[in-house]
Structure formats: structure tokens, C-alpha cells
TORDO-934051 format. One record per residue (C-alpha): residue in one letter; x, y negated, z negated. Coordinates in nm, 4 decimals, m for minus. Each point is the difference from the previous one (the first is absolute). Example, Ala and Ser with C-alpha at 12.3 -4.5 7.8 and 13.67 -1.06 7.14 Angstrom:
2
> A,1.2300,0.4500,m0.7800
> S,0.1370,m0.3440,0.0660
REM end
This chain:
166
> X,m4.5980,3.2577,m0.2382
> X,0.1942,0.2541,m0.2535
> X,0.2610,m0.1232,m0.2369
> X,0.2392,0.1687,0.2133
> X,m0.0625,m0.1924,0.3291
> X,m0.0494,m0.3169,m0.1844
> X,0.3540,m0.0458,m0.0531
> X,0.0678,0.0181,0.3759
> X,m0.1983,m0.3012,0.0600
> X,0.2065,m0.2124,m0.2558
> X,0.2489,m0.2464,0.1757
> X,0.3457,0.1588,m0.0138
> X,0.3100,m0.1928,m0.1350
> X,0.2887,0.0352,0.2535
> X,0.2800,0.2293,m0.1810
> X,0.2595,m0.2000,m0.1542
> X,0.3433,0.0790,0.0791
> X,0.3420,m0.1252,m0.1003
> X,0.1108,m0.2746,0.1670
> X,0.3857,0.0762,0.1125
> X,0.0777,m0.3415,0.1288
> X,m0.1475,m0.1585,m0.3143
> X,0.2189,0.2223,m0.2286
> X,0.3102,m0.1009,0.2131
> X,m0.0832,m0.3671,m0.0477
> X,m0.0388,0.0215,m0.3690
> X,0.3363,0.1860,m0.0216
> X,0.1803,m0.2534,0.2156
> X,m0.1483,m0.2909,m0.2499
> X,0.1397,0.2061,m0.2931
> X,0.3314,0.0136,0.1523
> X,0.0223,m0.3579,0.0968
> X,m0.1319,m0.0765,m0.3689
> X,0.3014,0.2095,m0.1311
> X,0.2635,m0.1587,0.2441
> X,m0.1170,m0.3370,m0.1264
> X,0.0272,0.0922,m0.3656
> X,0.3507,0.1474,0.0940
> X,0.1017,m0.3022,0.1673
> X,m0.1032,m0.2177,m0.2807
> X,0.1783,0.2167,m0.2406
> X,0.3274,m0.0932,0.1907
> X,m0.0672,m0.4122,m0.0260
> X,0.2825,m0.1245,m0.2332
> X,m0.1691,m0.1467,m0.3547
> X,0.0197,m0.3582,0.0153
> X,m0.2349,m0.1295,m0.2901
> X,0.0776,0.1007,m0.3699
> X,m0.4084,0.0446,m0.0709
> X,m0.3206,m0.0177,0.2042
> X,m0.0409,0.1105,0.3582
> X,0.2921,0.0099,0.2554
> X,0.0002,0.0371,0.3673
> X,m0.1096,0.3523,m0.0239
> X,m0.3249,m0.0876,m0.1345
> X,m0.1841,m0.0814,0.3359
> X,0.1165,0.3397,0.1681
> X,m0.1366,0.1964,m0.2652
> X,m0.3170,m0.2032,0.0039
> X,m0.0386,0.0941,0.3720
> X,0.1020,0.3818,m0.0855
> X,m0.2756,0.0358,m0.2401
> X,m0.2530,m0.1452,0.2488
> X,0.1349,0.2484,0.2376
> X,m0.0516,0.2829,m0.2393
> X,m0.3561,m0.1035,m0.0380
> X,m0.0432,0.0033,0.3607
> X,0.1314,0.3247,0.0442
> X,m0.2011,0.1532,m0.2796
> X,m0.3362,m0.1354,0.1405
> X,0.1206,0.1410,0.3534
> X,0.1008,0.3237,m0.1481
> X,m0.3466,0.0306,m0.1497
> X,m0.2007,m0.0845,0.2835
> X,0.2271,0.2317,0.2032
> X,m0.0544,0.2883,m0.2087
> X,m0.3677,m0.0627,m0.0152
> X,m0.0329,m0.0421,0.3967
> X,m0.1356,m0.3413,m0.0376
> X,0.2167,m0.2075,0.2205
> X,m0.1599,m0.1537,0.3052
> X,0.0327,0.1692,0.3369
> X,0.2964,m0.1360,0.1980
> X,m0.0387,m0.1502,0.3499
> X,0.2525,0.0419,0.2684
> X,0.2882,m0.1963,m0.0311
> X,0.1290,m0.2329,0.2919
> X,0.3746,m0.0122,m0.0631
> X,0.0472,m0.3273,0.2122
> X,m0.0640,m0.2295,m0.3060
> X,0.2203,0.2122,m0.2125
> X,0.3050,m0.0132,0.2454
> X,m0.0546,m0.3624,0.0494
> X,0.0315,m0.0735,m0.3599
> X,0.3147,0.2300,m0.0245
> X,0.1424,m0.1878,0.3067
> X,m0.0652,m0.3385,m0.1956
> X,0.1696,0.1253,m0.3037
> X,0.3018,0.1250,0.1967
> X,0.0198,m0.3596,0.1991
> X,m0.0179,m0.1787,m0.3379
> X,0.2917,0.2240,m0.1420
> X,0.2033,m0.0431,0.3223
> X,m0.0642,m0.3777,0.0443
> X,0.1132,m0.0690,m0.3339
> X,0.2912,0.2724,0.0359
> X,0.1421,m0.1956,0.3076
> X,m0.0421,m0.3325,m0.1738
> X,m0.3451,m0.1234,0.1824
> X,m0.1246,m0.1294,m0.3445
> X,m0.3064,0.0118,m0.1695
> X,m0.2237,m0.2082,0.2015
> X,0.0460,0.2153,0.3201
> X,0.0046,0.3222,m0.1679
> X,m0.3104,m0.0573,m0.2000
> X,m0.1677,m0.1477,0.3083
> X,0.0643,0.3269,0.1980
> X,m0.1666,0.1916,m0.2748
> X,m0.3112,m0.2223,0.0059
> X,m0.0480,0.0307,0.3591
> X,0.0444,0.3720,0.0036
> X,m0.2318,0.0522,m0.2994
> X,m0.2650,m0.2352,0.1803
> X,0.0294,0.2422,0.2904
> X,m0.0502,0.2936,m0.2070
> X,m0.3069,m0.1344,m0.1276
> X,m0.1342,m0.0428,0.3662
> X,0.0639,m0.3727,0.0524
> X,0.1488,m0.0664,0.3688
> X,0.0744,m0.3550,m0.0098
> X,0.4027,0.0487,m0.0333
> X,0.0824,m0.3650,0.0984
> X,m0.2507,m0.1407,m0.2635
> X,0.1083,0.2217,m0.2655
> X,0.3746,m0.0849,0.0585
> X,m0.0785,m0.3614,m0.0207
> X,m0.1982,0.0703,m0.3226
> X,0.2785,0.2236,m0.1539
> X,0.2709,m0.2427,0.1093
> X,m0.2055,m0.2839,m0.2062
> X,m0.1102,0.1890,m0.3034
> X,0.3751,0.1939,m0.0422
> X,0.1592,m0.3654,0.0304
> X,m0.2275,m0.1542,m0.2762
> X,0.0667,0.3264,m0.2210
> X,0.3888,m0.0501,0.0609
> X,m0.0284,m0.3746,m0.0866
> X,m0.2086,0.0642,m0.3090
> X,0.2415,0.2826,m0.1105
> X,0.3279,m0.1999,0.0813
> X,m0.0638,m0.3341,m0.0655
> X,m0.2872,m0.0105,m0.2700
> X,0.1034,0.2990,m0.1881
> X,0.3626,0.0236,0.0919
> X,m0.0037,0.3701,0.0751
> X,0.2060,0.1092,0.2767
> X,m0.1206,0.1982,0.3007
> X,0.1803,0.1613,0.2843
> X,0.1203,m0.2978,0.2119
> X,0.0223,0.0214,0.3690
> X,0.0166,m0.2837,0.2830
> X,m0.3416,m0.1182,m0.0605
> X,0.0371,m0.0446,m0.3841
> X,0.3795,m0.1818,0.0474
> X,m0.2261,m0.2605,0.2012
> X,m0.1829,m0.0687,m0.2833
REM end
């Protein structure tokens, strides 16, 4: 074996290439961080000193910038893991659940029904097929959450027909 042919026997590292989807994700995270900072700057100042309501969006924006920078570096180095094929059904179920949440609250259905609908569609998106059991569980949990917020914390949540019975 000559030195020229010895390099042929070494394991080859796969060629790295820039991950365009990773770059897009990094850019989206950075844009979201910028929107949060911009939105936080529009909040009225309610405190004379210390932190006001704009502090938390800025903290979240800093976290998003860190995630964007890490994702950008890995995308440029080609170190992001390969993506699996995507099944769009779970995504559409969750989007449908969010649309139901907005629609039910918008039409006066209340917190309990709206959040229960989101719970059931999300559990279906994760592969669970026990819709009746999930509905009962969701109604019980969201009723307890509603009571905790409304009665214990005296915070109002969207009220509908079920909430008026409580």
C-alpha cells in the first residue's frame, strides 16, 4: 500500500452542506424576537422604576435570539439532523383545534367548551383514538381550571352556558 492509496481506505466524512430549512427557521425565530421587542416597546409605562410589563416579552425575545443563533450556526455547518417525512394530519388537527377554540369563544361558547375542543383535537393529533374518554377528561379538567381561576383567583375567563351554571 502506497501513501497515495492509503487515503482511499480511510472512512470518508459525508459532505456538509448548508441546511436551507435550518436557515429559514433561524430567520423566523429572529423575526419573531424582533416583533416581540417591538410590541413590548409599545406597552405603556406603568411603573416609575423597576420592571414593567415589557420585561417578560424581552426575556422571551432574548431566548429566541439565542435559539436562532444556535440554529443558524448548526445550519451553516450542516449539523442539523436529517428530517423525517411529515404527516400533515396532526398539524391540521391542532390547527383545527385552535380554530375551534377561537370560534367557540367568539360565538359565546365559553372557556370550558373551547378548551375541551382543543384538548380533544390535540390528543387525536398525538395518536389517541378515545374521543369519548378524552371529551370527558377534557370537560373535567377544564371545569376544574375554570373554577380555580374564577372562584379562587377571581380572574375572569370567557363565560358561556356551562360557566353560567357554575
